[in-house]
Structures are given as C-alpha cells and as structure tokens.
C-alpha positions as CSV (number, residue, x, y, z in Angstrom):
1,M,4.4,6.2,-10.5
2,R,1.8,5.4,-7.9
3,V,2.0,2.2,-6.4
4,L,-0.7,-0.4,-4.9
5,I,0.3,-2.1,-1.8
6,V,-2.0,-4.9,-0.8
7,E,-1.3,-6.3,2.4
8,D,-3.2,-8.1,5.4
9,E,-0.9,-7.2,8.0
10,V,-1.5,-4.1,8.7
11,R,1.6,-3.5,10.6
12,L,3.7,-4.8,7.8
13,A,1.4,-2.5,5.2
14,D,2.2,0.9,7.1
15,A,5.7,0.1,7.6
16,L,5.8,-0.4,3.8
17,G,4.2,3.0,3.5
18,Q,6.3,5.0,5.3
19,I,9.6,3.5,3.8
20,M,7.7,4.3,-0.2
21,A,6.6,8.0,1.3
22,E,10.3,8.4,2.1
23,Q,11.4,7.7,-1.5
24,K,8.6,10.0,-2.7
25,Y,6.4,7.3,-4.1
26,A,2.9,8.1,-4.4
27,M,0.9,5.0,-3.1
28,D,-2.6,3.7,-2.1
29,I,-2.8,1.2,0.9
30,V,-5.2,-1.5,1.3
31,Y,-5.7,-4.5,3.7
32,N,-7.4,-6.8,1.9
33,G,-7.5,-8.4,-1.9
34,E,-11.0,-7.3,-2.6
35,D,-10.3,-3.6,-2.1
36,G,-7.3,-4.4,-3.7
37,L,-8.8,-5.3,-6.9
38,D,-11.5,-2.2,-6.8
39,Y,-7.9,0.0,-6.5
40,A,-6.5,-1.6,-9.4
C-alpha cells in the first residue's frame, strides 16, 4: 500500500513518515496542498 501524507507542518510530516516507514509502508510526503493534488 502506498500512502500520501500532506501536511504543512514539516516536523509533524517527517515524524509521521518515520513511523509509517518503521511499519513498512511506502509513502510520499508533501508539505502543501497544491503538491498534494499533483501527487494524487
């Protein structure tokens, strides 16, 4: 499963990414809504 994390708080997004990576999820992290729409 691939997860898209869209969060404007960089530290929070990176922490979520680290937790998800430890659980073996594949993910993309973007820091604003416009990039989120592009990735989606």
